[in-house]
PAZA-409672 format. One record per residue (C-alpha): residue in three letters; z, x, y. Coordinates in steps of 0.05 Angstrom, whole numbers, plus 5000, padded with zeros to 4 digits. Example, Ala and Ser with C-alpha at 12.3 -4.5 7.8 and 13.67 -1.06 7.14 Angstrom:
<nodes>
<node><rest>ALA</rest><Z>5156</Z><X>5246</X><Y>4910</Y></node>
<node><rest>SER</rest><Z>5143</Z><X>5273</X><Y>4979</Y></node>
</nodes>
This chain:
<nodes>
<node><rest>MET</rest><Z>6824</Z><X>4887</X><Y>1337</Y></node>
<node><rest>GLU</rest><Z>6757</Z><X>4859</X><Y>1316</Y></node>
<node><rest>VAL</rest><Z>6734</Z><X>4842</X><Y>1246</Y></node>
<node><rest>MET</rest><Z>6666</Z><X>4873</X><Y>1229</Y></node>
<node><rest>LYS</rest><Z>6619</Z><X>4876</X><Y>1170</Y></node>
<node><rest>ILE</rest><Z>6631</Z><X>4940</X><Y>1132</Y></node>
<node><rest>THR</rest><Z>6557</Z><X>4956</X><Y>1136</Y></node>
<node><rest>ASP</rest><Z>6565</Z><X>4958</X><Y>1212</Y></node>
<node><rest>ILE</rest><Z>6596</Z><X>5027</X><Y>1205</Y></node>
<node><rest>PRO</rest><Z>6540</Z><X>5075</X><Y>1226</Y></node>
<node><rest>GLY</rest><Z>6518</Z><X>5126</X><Y>1175</Y></node>
<node><rest>ILE</rest><Z>6528</Z><X>5088</X><Y>1110</Y></node>
<node><rest>LYS</rest><Z>6489</Z><X>5042</X><Y>1065</Y></node>
<node><rest>ILE</rest><Z>6521</Z><X>5000</X><Y>1009</Y></node>
<node><rest>GLY</rest><Z>6486</Z><X>4967</X><Y>0951</Y></node>
<node><rest>ASN</rest><Z>6500</Z><X>4932</X><Y>0885</Y></node>
<node><rest>ALA</rest><Z>6465</Z><X>4924</X><Y>0819</Y></node>
<node><rest>GLN</rest><Z>6490</Z><X>4881</X><Y>0762</Y></node>
<node><rest>ASP</rest><Z>6474</Z><X>4847</X><Y>0696</Y></node>
<node><rest>LEU</rest><Z>6506</Z><X>4778</X><Y>0698</Y></node>
<node><rest>LYS</rest><Z>6493</Z><X>4764</X><Y>0625</Y></node>
<node><rest>GLY</rest><Z>6523</Z><X>4830</X><Y>0604</Y></node>
<node><rest>GLY</rest><Z>6580</Z><X>4821</X><Y>0653</Y></node>
<node><rest>THR</rest><Z>6578</Z><X>4889</X><Y>0687</Y></node>
<node><rest>GLY</rest><Z>6550</Z><X>4926</X><Y>0747</Y></node>
<node><rest>CYS</rest><Z>6558</Z><X>4982</X><Y>0797</Y></node>
<node><rest>THR</rest><Z>6564</Z><X>4992</X><Y>0872</Y></node>
<node><rest>VAL</rest><Z>6541</Z><X>5053</X><Y>0912</Y></node>
<node><rest>ILE</rest><Z>6560</Z><X>5076</X><Y>0982</Y></node>
<node><rest>ILE</rest><Z>6508</Z><X>5125</X><Y>1010</Y></node>
<node><rest>ALA</rest><Z>6521</Z><X>5173</X><Y>1067</Y></node>
<node><rest>GLU</rest><Z>6453</Z><X>5201</X><Y>1084</Y></node>
<node><rest>GLU</rest><Z>6480</Z><X>5256</X><Y>1129</Y></node>
<node><rest>GLY</rest><Z>6539</Z><X>5270</X><Y>1083</Y></node>
<node><rest>ALA</rest><Z>6611</Z><X>5251</X><Y>1090</Y></node>
<node><rest>SER</rest><Z>6676</Z><X>5288</X><Y>1090</Y></node>
<node><rest>ALA</rest><Z>6714</Z><X>5257</X><Y>1032</Y></node>
<node><rest>GLY</rest><Z>6780</Z><X>5254</X><Y>0995</Y></node>
<node><rest>VAL</rest><Z>6808</Z><X>5216</X><Y>0936</Y></node>
<node><rest>ASP</rest><Z>6874</Z><X>5194</X><Y>0906</Y></node>
<node><rest>VAL</rest><Z>6876</Z><X>5176</X><Y>0832</Y></node>
<node><rest>ARG</rest><Z>6936</Z><X>5139</X><Y>0805</Y></node>
<node><rest>GLY</rest><Z>6957</Z><X>5100</X><Y>0744</Y></node>
<node><rest>GLY</rest><Z>6954</Z><X>5126</X><Y>0673</Y></node>
<node><rest>SER</rest><Z>6883</Z><X>5109</X><Y>0652</Y></node>
<node><rest>PRO</rest><Z>6833</Z><X>5137</X><Y>0703</Y></node>
<node><rest>GLY</rest><Z>6759</Z><X>5149</X><Y>0694</Y></node>
<node><rest>THR</rest><Z>6726</Z><X>5191</X><Y>0748</Y></node>
<node><rest>ARG</rest><Z>6670</Z><X>5240</X><Y>0764</Y></node>
<node><rest>GLU</rest><Z>6667</Z><X>5300</X><Y>0812</Y></node>
<node><rest>THR</rest><Z>6736</Z><X>5287</X><Y>0841</Y></node>
<node><rest>ASP</rest><Z>6757</Z><X>5360</X><Y>0835</Y></node>
<node><rest>LEU</rest><Z>6705</Z><X>5376</X><Y>0888</Y></node>
<node><rest>LEU</rest><Z>6744</Z><X>5335</X><Y>0938</Y></node>
<node><rest>LYS</rest><Z>6805</Z><X>5380</X><Y>0936</Y></node>
<node><rest>PRO</rest><Z>6812</Z><X>5415</X><Y>1004</Y></node>
<node><rest>GLU</rest><Z>6810</Z><X>5485</X><Y>0973</Y></node>
<node><rest>ASN</rest><Z>6742</Z><X>5474</X><Y>0940</Y></node>
<node><rest>ARG</rest><Z>6678</Z><X>5496</X><Y>0974</Y></node>
<node><rest>VAL</rest><Z>6633</Z><X>5435</X><Y>0980</Y></node>
<node><rest>ASP</rest><Z>6654</Z><X>5398</X><Y>1042</Y></node>
<node><rest>LYS</rest><Z>6607</Z><X>5337</X><Y>1042</Y></node>
<node><rest>VAL</rest><Z>6590</Z><X>5282</X><Y>0992</Y></node>
<node><rest>HIS</rest><Z>6526</Z><X>5242</X><Y>0996</Y></node>
<node><rest>ALA</rest><Z>6547</Z><X>5180</X><Y>0957</Y></node>
<node><rest>VAL</rest><Z>6606</Z><X>5150</X><Y>0922</Y></node>
<node><rest>PHE</rest><Z>6598</Z><X>5099</X><Y>0866</Y></node>
<node><rest>LEU</rest><Z>6643</Z><X>5047</X><Y>0835</Y></node>
<node><rest>SER</rest><Z>6622</Z><X>5024</X><Y>0766</Y></node>
<node><rest>GLY</rest><Z>6640</Z><X>4979</X><Y>0708</Y></node>
<node><rest>GLY</rest><Z>6626</Z><X>4998</X><Y>0636</Y></node>
<node><rest>SER</rest><Z>6688</Z><X>5041</X><Y>0624</Y></node>
<node><rest>ALA</rest><Z>6670</Z><X>5114</X><Y>0612</Y></node>
<node><rest>TYR</rest><Z>6598</Z><X>5094</X><Y>0596</Y></node>
<node><rest>GLY</rest><Z>6590</Z><X>5071</X><Y>0668</Y></node>
<node><rest>LEU</rest><Z>6592</Z><X>5143</X><Y>0693</Y></node>
<node><rest>ASP</rest><Z>6519</Z><X>5146</X><Y>0670</Y></node>
<node><rest>ALA</rest><Z>6501</Z><X>5108</X><Y>0734</Y></node>
<node><rest>ALA</rest><Z>6509</Z><X>5174</X><Y>0772</Y></node>
<node><rest>ALA</rest><Z>6444</Z><X>5201</X><Y>0743</Y></node>
<node><rest>GLY</rest><Z>6403</Z><X>5145</X><Y>0775</Y></node>
<node><rest>ILE</rest><Z>6439</Z><X>5154</X><Y>0841</Y></node>
<node><rest>MET</rest><Z>6425</Z><X>5229</X><Y>0841</Y></node>
<node><rest>GLN</rest><Z>6352</Z><X>5217</X><Y>0825</Y></node>
<node><rest>PHE</rest><Z>6344</Z><X>5167</X><Y>0882</Y></node>
<node><rest>LEU</rest><Z>6378</Z><X>5213</X><Y>0932</Y></node>
<node><rest>GLU</rest><Z>6339</Z><X>5274</X><Y>0910</Y></node>
<node><rest>GLU</rest><Z>6274</Z><X>5233</X><Y>0920</Y></node>
<node><rest>LYS</rest><Z>6298</Z><X>5217</X><Y>0991</Y></node>
<node><rest>GLY</rest><Z>6313</Z><X>5290</X><Y>1005</Y></node>
<node><rest>ILE</rest><Z>6388</Z><X>5278</X><Y>1009</Y></node>
<node><rest>GLY</rest><Z>6437</Z><X>5329</X><Y>0982</Y></node>
<node><rest>TYR</rest><Z>6465</Z><X>5398</X><Y>0985</Y></node>
<node><rest>ASP</rest><Z>6409</Z><X>5447</X><Y>1000</Y></node>
<node><rest>VAL</rest><Z>6404</Z><X>5500</X><Y>0945</Y></node>
<node><rest>GLY</rest><Z>6335</Z><X>5525</X><Y>0965</Y></node>
<node><rest>MET</rest><Z>6287</Z><X>5497</X><Y>0913</Y></node>
<node><rest>THR</rest><Z>6316</Z><X>5426</X><Y>0920</Y></node>
<node><rest>LYS</rest><Z>6374</Z><X>5387</X><Y>0946</Y></node>
<node><rest>VAL</rest><Z>6431</Z><X>5370</X><Y>0899</Y></node>
<node><rest>PRO</rest><Z>6467</Z><X>5305</X><Y>0917</Y></node>
<node><rest>ILE</rest><Z>6542</Z><X>5307</X><Y>0911</Y></node>
<node><rest>VAL</rest><Z>6562</Z><X>5240</X><Y>0879</Y></node>
<node><rest>PRO</rest><Z>6635</Z><X>5227</X><Y>0860</Y></node>
<node><rest>GLY</rest><Z>6652</Z><X>5162</X><Y>0827</Y></node>
<node><rest>ALA</rest><Z>6702</Z><X>5120</X><Y>0788</Y></node>
<node><rest>ILE</rest><Z>6697</Z><X>5068</X><Y>0733</Y></node>
<node><rest>LEU</rest><Z>6736</Z><X>5007</X><Y>0711</Y></node>
<node><rest>PHE</rest><Z>6743</Z><X>4976</X><Y>0642</Y></node>
<node><rest>ASP</rest><Z>6703</Z><X>4911</X><Y>0639</Y></node>
<node><rest>LEU</rest><Z>6680</Z><X>4912</X><Y>0566</Y></node>
<node><rest>ILE</rest><Z>6719</Z><X>4848</X><Y>0552</Y></node>
<node><rest>CYS</rest><Z>6673</Z><X>4809</X><Y>0598</Y></node>
<node><rest>GLY</rest><Z>6603</Z><X>4791</X><Y>0573</Y></node>
<node><rest>ASP</rest><Z>6567</Z><X>4837</X><Y>0525</Y></node>
<node><rest>TYR</rest><Z>6605</Z><X>4902</X><Y>0516</Y></node>
<node><rest>LYS</rest><Z>6540</Z><X>4936</X><Y>0494</Y></node>
<node><rest>VAL</rest><Z>6511</Z><X>4927</X><Y>0564</Y></node>
<node><rest>ARG</rest><Z>6536</Z><X>4982</X><Y>0612</Y></node>
<node><rest>PRO</rest><Z>6515</Z><X>5010</X><Y>0679</Y></node>
<node><rest>ASP</rest><Z>6465</Z><X>5066</X><Y>0666</Y></node>
<node><rest>LYS</rest><Z>6416</Z><X>5110</X><Y>0703</Y></node>
<node><rest>ASP</rest><Z>6369</Z><X>5052</X><Y>0718</Y></node>
<node><rest>MET</rest><Z>6426</Z><X>5009</X><Y>0746</Y></node>
<node><rest>GLY</rest><Z>6450</Z><X>5066</X><Y>0790</Y></node>
<node><rest>TYR</rest><Z>6379</Z><X>5074</X><Y>0818</Y></node>
<node><rest>GLU</rest><Z>6374</Z><X>4999</X><Y>0829</Y></node>
<node><rest>ALA</rest><Z>6440</Z><X>4998</X><Y>0868</Y></node>
<node><rest>CYS</rest><Z>6413</Z><X>5053</X><Y>0913</Y></node>
<node><rest>SER</rest><Z>6349</Z><X>5013</X><Y>0925</Y></node>
<node><rest>ALA</rest><Z>6392</Z><X>4953</X><Y>0945</Y></node>
<node><rest>ALA</rest><Z>6432</Z><X>4997</X><Y>0992</Y></node>
<node><rest>TRP</rest><Z>6368</Z><X>5023</X><Y>1023</Y></node>
<node><rest>ASP</rest><Z>6345</Z><X>4951</X><Y>1035</Y></node>
<node><rest>GLN</rest><Z>6414</Z><X>4937</X><Y>1066</Y></node>
<node><rest>ASP</rest><Z>6427</Z><X>4884</X><Y>1013</Y></node>
<node><rest>PHE</rest><Z>6503</Z><X>4881</X><Y>1003</Y></node>
<node><rest>SER</rest><Z>6545</Z><X>4822</X><Y>0980</Y></node>
<node><rest>GLU</rest><Z>6614</Z><X>4808</X><Y>0952</Y></node>
<node><rest>GLY</rest><Z>6645</Z><X>4771</X><Y>0894</Y></node>
<node><rest>SER</rest><Z>6621</Z><X>4775</X><Y>0822</Y></node>
<node><rest>VAL</rest><Z>6571</Z><X>4828</X><Y>0838</Y></node>
<node><rest>GLY</rest><Z>6565</Z><X>4904</X><Y>0833</Y></node>
<node><rest>ALA</rest><Z>6626</Z><X>4938</X><Y>0805</Y></node>
<node><rest>GLY</rest><Z>6662</Z><X>4871</X><Y>0809</Y></node>
<node><rest>THR</rest><Z>6614</Z><X>4834</X><Y>0763</Y></node>
<node><rest>GLY</rest><Z>6657</Z><X>4840</X><Y>0701</Y></node>
<node><rest>ALA</rest><Z>6724</Z><X>4851</X><Y>0735</Y></node>
<node><rest>THR</rest><Z>6782</Z><X>4808</X><Y>0713</Y></node>
<node><rest>VAL</rest><Z>6855</Z><X>4803</X><Y>0735</Y></node>
<node><rest>GLY</rest><Z>6921</Z><X>4784</X><Y>0703</Y></node>
<node><rest>LYS</rest><Z>6908</Z><X>4809</X><Y>0632</Y></node>
<node><rest>TYR</rest><Z>6980</Z><X>4824</X><Y>0611</Y></node>
<node><rest>PHE</rest><Z>6982</Z><X>4763</X><Y>0565</Y></node>
<node><rest>GLY</rest><Z>6911</Z><X>4773</X><Y>0539</Y></node>
<node><rest>PRO</rest><Z>6842</Z><X>4754</X><Y>0565</Y></node>
<node><rest>GLU</rest><Z>6853</Z><X>4680</X><Y>0548</Y></node>
<node><rest>HIS</rest><Z>6902</Z><X>4677</X><Y>0606</Y></node>
<node><rest>ALA</rest><Z>6863</Z><X>4722</X><Y>0654</Y></node>
<node><rest>MET</rest><Z>6822</Z><X>4703</X><Y>0715</Y></node>
<node><rest>LYS</rest><Z>6760</Z><X>4731</X><Y>0748</Y></node>
<node><rest>GLY</rest><Z>6766</Z><X>4791</X><Y>0794</Y></node>
<node><rest>GLY</rest><Z>6710</Z><X>4816</X><Y>0837</Y></node>
<node><rest>LEU</rest><Z>6684</Z><X>4861</X><Y>0892</Y></node>
<node><rest>GLY</rest><Z>6711</Z><X>4852</X><Y>0963</Y></node>
<node><rest>SER</rest><Z>6705</Z><X>4887</X><Y>1030</Y></node>
<node><rest>HIS</rest><Z>6737</Z><X>4884</X><Y>1098</Y></node>
<node><rest>CYS</rest><Z>6726</Z><X>4924</X><Y>1162</Y></node>
<node><rest>ILE</rest><Z>6762</Z><X>4925</X><Y>1229</Y></node>
<node><rest>ARG</rest><Z>6751</Z><X>4959</X><Y>1295</Y></node>
<node><rest>ALA</rest><Z>6805</Z><X>4982</X><Y>1344</Y></node>
<node><rest>GLY</rest><Z>6770</Z><X>5007</X><Y>1406</Y></node>
<node><rest>ASN</rest><Z>6715</Z><X>5053</X><Y>1381</Y></node>
<node><rest>LEU</rest><Z>6751</Z><X>5068</X><Y>1316</Y></node>
<node><rest>MET</rest><Z>6724</Z><X>5032</X><Y>1254</Y></node>
<node><rest>VAL</rest><Z>6757</Z><X>5030</X><Y>1186</Y></node>
<node><rest>GLY</rest><Z>6731</Z><X>4990</X><Y>1126</Y></node>
<node><rest>ALA</rest><Z>6741</Z><X>4985</X><Y>1051</Y></node>
<node><rest>VAL</rest><Z>6703</Z><X>4964</X><Y>0989</Y></node>
<node><rest>VAL</rest><Z>6745</Z><X>4948</X><Y>0928</Y></node>
<node><rest>ALA</rest><Z>6730</Z><X>4926</X><Y>0857</Y></node>
<node><rest>VAL</rest><Z>6792</Z><X>4888</X><Y>0834</Y></node>
<node><rest>ASN</rest><Z>6804</Z><X>4892</X><Y>0759</Y></node>
<node><rest>CYS</rest><Z>6879</Z><X>4898</X><Y>0752</Y></node>
<node><rest>LEU</rest><Z>6928</Z><X>4887</X><Y>0696</Y></node>
<node><rest>GLY</rest><Z>6973</Z><X>4850</X><Y>0745</Y></node>
<node><rest>ASP</rest><Z>6970</Z><X>4789</X><Y>0789</Y></node>
<node><rest>VAL</rest><Z>6939</Z><X>4789</X><Y>0859</Y></node>
<node><rest>VAL</rest><Z>6985</Z><X>4762</X><Y>0913</Y></node>
<node><rest>ASP</rest><Z>6979</Z><X>4742</X><Y>0985</Y></node>
<node><rest>PRO</rest><Z>7024</Z><X>4794</X><Y>1019</Y></node>
<node><rest>THR</rest><Z>7041</Z><X>4747</X><Y>1076</Y></node>
<node><rest>ASP</rest><Z>7082</Z><X>4701</X><Y>1032</Y></node>
<node><rest>GLY</rest><Z>7082</Z><X>4732</X><Y>0962</Y></node>
<node><rest>ARG</rest><Z>7043</Z><X>4674</X><Y>0931</Y></node>
<node><rest>ILE</rest><Z>7000</Z><X>4692</X><Y>0870</Y></node>
<node><rest>ILE</rest><Z>6928</Z><X>4675</X><Y>0885</Y></node>
<node><rest>ALA</rest><Z>6896</Z><X>4701</X><Y>0820</Y></node>
<node><rest>GLY</rest><Z>6926</Z><X>4726</X><Y>0756</Y></node>
<node><rest>ALA</rest><Z>6954</Z><X>4705</X><Y>0689</Y></node>
<node><rest>TYR</rest><Z>6957</Z><X>4629</X><Y>0685</Y></node>
<node><rest>ARG</rest><Z>6973</Z><X>4570</X><Y>0640</Y></node>
<node><rest>GLU</rest><Z>6933</Z><X>4506</X><Y>0639</Y></node>
<node><rest>ASN</rest><Z>6955</Z><X>4433</X><Y>0632</Y></node>
<node><rest>PRO</rest><Z>6988</Z><X>4436</X><Y>0680</Y></node>
<node><rest>PHE</rest><Z>6962</Z><X>4496</X><Y>0717</Y></node>
<node><rest>SER</rest><Z>7013</Z><X>4549</X><Y>0736</Y></node>
<node><rest>PHE</rest><Z>7016</Z><X>4625</X><Y>0744</Y></node>
<node><rest>MET</rest><Z>7059</Z><X>4664</X><Y>0695</Y></node>
<node><rest>SER</rest><Z>7084</Z><X>4720</X><Y>0741</Y></node>
<node><rest>ILE</rest><Z>7069</Z><X>4784</X><Y>0704</Y></node>
<node><rest>GLU</rest><Z>7121</Z><X>4827</X><Y>0739</Y></node>
<node><rest>GLU</rest><Z>7177</Z><X>4778</X><Y>0724</Y></node>
<node><rest>SER</rest><Z>7154</Z><X>4771</X><Y>0652</Y></node>
<node><rest>MET</rest><Z>7152</Z><X>4846</X><Y>0643</Y></node>
<node><rest>ILE</rest><Z>7223</Z><X>4853</X><Y>0669</Y></node>
<node><rest>ALA</rest><Z>7248</Z><X>4797</X><Y>0625</Y></node>
<node><rest>SER</rest><Z>7218</Z><X>4831</X><Y>0563</Y></node>
<node><rest>HIS</rest><Z>7234</Z><X>4903</X><Y>0582</Y></node>
<node><rest>ASP</rest><Z>7255</Z><X>4920</X><Y>0511</Y></node>
<node><rest>LYS</rest><Z>7188</Z><X>4901</X><Y>0481</Y></node>
<node><rest>MET</rest><Z>7129</Z><X>4949</X><Y>0480</Y></node>
<node><rest>ARG</rest><Z>7063</Z><X>4915</X><Y>0493</Y></node>
<node><rest>ASP</rest><Z>6993</Z><X>4944</X><Y>0483</Y></node>
<node><rest>VAL</rest><Z>6953</Z><X>4917</X><Y>0542</Y></node>
<node><rest>PHE</rest><Z>6900</Z><X>4972</X><Y>0547</Y></node>
<node><rest>ALA</rest><Z>6838</Z><X>4929</X><Y>0549</Y></node>
<node><rest>GLY</rest><Z>6807</Z><X>4912</X><Y>0615</Y></node>
<node><rest>ASN</rest><Z>6842</Z><X>4945</X><Y>0674</Y></node>
<node><rest>THR</rest><Z>6836</Z><X>4990</X><Y>0736</Y></node>
<node><rest>THR</rest><Z>6822</Z><X>4976</X><Y>0810</Y></node>
<node><rest>ILE</rest><Z>6775</Z><X>5023</X><Y>0846</Y></node>
<node><rest>GLY</rest><Z>6753</Z><X>5027</X><Y>0918</Y></node>
<node><rest>ALA</rest><Z>6732</Z><X>5067</X><Y>0978</Y></node>
<node><rest>VAL</rest><Z>6756</Z><X>5070</X><Y>1050</Y></node>
<node><rest>ILE</rest><Z>6702</Z><X>5087</X><Y>1101</Y></node>
<node><rest>THR</rest><Z>6715</Z><X>5106</X><Y>1174</Y></node>
<node><rest>ASN</rest><Z>6678</Z><X>5134</X><Y>1234</Y></node>
<node><rest>ALA</rest><Z>6739</Z><X>5177</X><Y>1250</Y></node>
<node><rest>LEU</rest><Z>6728</Z><X>5252</X><Y>1247</Y></node>
<node><rest>LEU</rest><Z>6768</Z><X>5276</X><Y>1186</Y></node>
<node><rest>THR</rest><Z>6773</Z><X>5341</X><Y>1148</Y></node>
<node><rest>LYS</rest><Z>6775</Z><X>5339</X><Y>1072</Y></node>
<node><rest>ALA</rest><Z>6851</Z><X>5347</X><Y>1074</Y></node>
<node><rest>GLU</rest><Z>6857</Z><X>5289</X><Y>1123</Y></node>
<node><rest>ALA</rest><Z>6810</Z><X>5246</X><Y>1082</Y></node>
<node><rest>ASN</rest><Z>6854</Z><X>5259</X><Y>1021</Y></node>
<node><rest>LYS</rest><Z>6915</Z><X>5237</X><Y>1061</Y></node>
<node><rest>VAL</rest><Z>6881</Z><X>5173</X><Y>1083</Y></node>
<node><rest>ALA</rest><Z>6863</Z><X>5158</X><Y>1010</Y></node>
<node><rest>THR</rest><Z>6936</Z><X>5168</X><Y>0992</Y></node>
<node><rest>MET</rest><Z>6960</Z><X>5120</X><Y>1046</Y></node>
<node><rest>ALA</rest><Z>6906</Z><X>5069</X><Y>1028</Y></node>
<node><rest>HIS</rest><Z>6938</Z><X>5058</X><Y>0959</Y></node>
<node><rest>ASN</rest><Z>6992</Z><X>5019</X><Y>0996</Y></node>
<node><rest>GLY</rest><Z>6940</Z><X>4965</X><Y>1003</Y></node>
<node><rest>TYR</rest><Z>6938</Z><X>4959</X><Y>0927</Y></node>
<node><rest>ALA</rest><Z>7014</Z><X>4959</X><Y>0924</Y></node>
<node><rest>ARG</rest><Z>7019</Z><X>4902</X><Y>0974</Y></node>
<node><rest>THR</rest><Z>6970</Z><X>4857</X><Y>0938</Y></node>
<node><rest>ILE</rest><Z>6973</Z><X>4875</X><Y>0863</Y></node>
<node><rest>ARG</rest><Z>7036</Z><X>4865</X><Y>0824</Y></node>
<node><rest>PRO</rest><Z>7048</Z><X>4909</X><Y>0787</Y></node>
<node><rest>SER</rest><Z>7001</Z><X>4964</X><Y>0811</Y></node>
<node><rest>HIS</rest><Z>6990</Z><X>5035</X><Y>0786</Y></node>
<node><rest>THR</rest><Z>7014</Z><X>5021</X><Y>0715</Y></node>
<node><rest>THR</rest><Z>6999</Z><X>5066</X><Y>0656</Y></node>
<node><rest>PHE</rest><Z>6945</Z><X>5017</X><Y>0636</Y></node>
<node><rest>ASP</rest><Z>6910</Z><X>5022</X><Y>0704</Y></node>
<node><rest>GLY</rest><Z>6870</Z><X>5081</X><Y>0732</Y></node>
<node><rest>ASP</rest><Z>6873</Z><X>5058</X><Y>0804</Y></node>
<node><rest>THR</rest><Z>6830</Z><X>5102</X><Y>0850</Y></node>
<node><rest>VAL</rest><Z>6815</Z><X>5104</X><Y>0924</Y></node>
<node><rest>PHE</rest><Z>6762</Z><X>5148</X><Y>0957</Y></node>
<node><rest>ALA</rest><Z>6762</Z><X>5160</X><Y>1032</Y></node>
<node><rest>LEU</rest><Z>6697</Z><X>5176</X><Y>1070</Y></node>
<node><rest>SER</rest><Z>6691</Z><X>5202</X><Y>1141</Y></node>
<node><rest>VAL</rest><Z>6622</Z><X>5190</X><Y>1170</Y></node>
<node><rest>GLY</rest><Z>6634</Z><X>5195</X><Y>1245</Y></node>
<node><rest>ASP</rest><Z>6660</Z><X>5238</X><Y>1302</Y></node>
<node><rest>ILE</rest><Z>6712</Z><X>5193</X><Y>1333</Y></node>
<node><rest>GLU</rest><Z>6777</Z><X>5229</X><Y>1349</Y></node>
<node><rest>ALA</rest><Z>6835</Z><X>5189</X><Y>1321</Y></node>
<node><rest>ASP</rest><Z>6907</Z><X>5198</X><Y>1299</Y></node>
<node><rest>ILE</rest><Z>6905</Z><X>5206</X><Y>1223</Y></node>
<node><rest>ASP</rest><Z>6966</Z><X>5162</X><Y>1215</Y></node>
<node><rest>VAL</rest><Z>6931</Z><X>5105</X><Y>1253</Y></node>
<node><rest>VAL</rest><Z>6870</Z><X>5113</X><Y>1208</Y></node>
<node><rest>GLY</rest><Z>6917</Z><X>5109</X><Y>1148</Y></node>
<node><rest>VAL</rest><Z>6952</Z><X>5047</X><Y>1174</Y></node>
<node><rest>LEU</rest><Z>6885</Z><X>5013</X><Y>1184</Y></node>
<node><rest>ALA</rest><Z>6862</Z><X>5037</X><Y>1116</Y></node>
<node><rest>VAL</rest><Z>6921</Z><X>5000</X><Y>1084</Y></node>
<node><rest>ARG</rest><Z>6903</Z><X>4936</X><Y>1121</Y></node>
<node><rest>VAL</rest><Z>6830</Z><X>4936</X><Y>1102</Y></node>
<node><rest>VAL</rest><Z>6844</Z><X>4952</X><Y>1029</Y></node>
<node><rest>GLU</rest><Z>6895</Z><X>4897</X><Y>1028</Y></node>
<node><rest>GLN</rest><Z>6845</Z><X>4846</X><Y>1055</Y></node>
<node><rest>ALA</rest><Z>6788</Z><X>4872</X><Y>1012</Y></node>
<node><rest>VAL</rest><Z>6830</Z><X>4858</X><Y>0950</Y></node>
<node><rest>ILE</rest><Z>6843</Z><X>4787</X><Y>0974</Y></node>
<node><rest>ASN</rest><Z>6770</Z><X>4776</X><Y>0990</Y></node>
<node><rest>ALA</rest><Z>6749</Z><X>4803</X><Y>0922</Y></node>
<node><rest>VAL</rest><Z>6786</Z><X>4750</X><Y>0883</Y></node>
<node><rest>LYS</rest><Z>6772</Z><X>4693</X><Y>0932</Y></node>
<node><rest>LYS</rest><Z>6697</Z><X>4707</X><Y>0933</Y></node>
<node><rest>ALA</rest><Z>6691</Z><X>4717</X><Y>0857</Y></node>
<node><rest>SER</rest><Z>6653</Z><X>4666</X><Y>0817</Y></node>
<node><rest>PRO</rest><Z>6669</Z><X>4644</X><Y>0745</Y></node>
<node><rest>LEU</rest><Z>6631</Z><X>4686</X><Y>0694</Y></node>
<node><rest>CYS</rest><Z>6629</Z><X>4695</X><Y>0619</Y></node>
<node><rest>GLY</rest><Z>6684</Z><X>4643</X><Y>0607</Y></node>
<node><rest>PHE</rest><Z>6732</Z><X>4671</X><Y>0659</Y></node>
<node><rest>LYS</rest><Z>6753</Z><X>4622</X><Y>0713</Y></node>
<node><rest>SER</rest><Z>6759</Z><X>4643</X><Y>0785</Y></node>
<node><rest>HIS</rest><Z>6802</Z><X>4628</X><Y>0846</Y></node>
<node><rest>LYS</rest><Z>6748</Z><X>4579</X><Y>0867</Y></node>
<node><rest>ASP</rest><Z>6758</Z><X>4538</X><Y>0804</Y></node>
<node><rest>PHE</rest><Z>6831</Z><X>4524</X><Y>0821</Y></node>
<node><rest>PHE</rest><Z>6833</Z><X>4528</X><Y>0897</Y></node>
<node><rest>GLY</rest><Z>6762</Z><X>4516</X><Y>0921</Y></node>
<node><rest>LYS</rest><Z>6719</Z><X>4561</X><Y>0965</Y></node>
<node><rest>MET</rest><Z>6747</Z><X>4604</X><Y>1022</Y></node>
</nodes>
């Protein structure tokens, strides 16, 4: 298998917009010709838009963009700018007098980072589309990962910086990639050896606190850890998938979260994965799902390793250096 850039997948454009002072941003994935799409929403605190359209029994069979956004529920406003940009480009579902872009999306809670009054809005959504059109895509503390943090079980004072990561692989002519904004309650681990690479930590001397083990040890204590969670992402492939098959791939892709985030899918997370099919390559759906798990897994790792410190939150780079 060959590692590729996710923007090497034909038929998509990806862009970010962010406010570094405000500590928030959004990421958009544009499919000019439309994409068959599915979604799987897990955890107890989701925030999404237009996901009902992706059910196989519903009529619309193509989406034109998917967005990932910070700002909690306020961040859903970014969709208005994305729709405006796509309508201006003549991209969308043809209803006669105009074209209506179909734009599902998901948000994460990043209001604890930076200025909570700054949220992704219509202008930021439009800006992310412009960046995508210019093929300007990067990773780390950008886009939906700008205000992302990880390991918040013991409070933000023990949390580290999350971020936006991607990974893409090719097996023959089949390509599968993922973009993930990592903003989890739990720790992020290297699945090859189980080592925590970002999460709740103590200083002097530095050590990770192991959220899963701490939760088990204090199982009889109820803890309110609402603020600041949810990991959201999208899998993109050039495999030819129906809506039903795209939904199945999205379901399988959540295993990438489970392998790298401990714990994942808690009641305080609204973990979401979209799956987009933008090609015509015939492929076994189970193989696409297996590869989806692998790229999500590595995208999570890349997100925290490429994140930079921001708004007082230290990053993986502070403790372990650059990748």
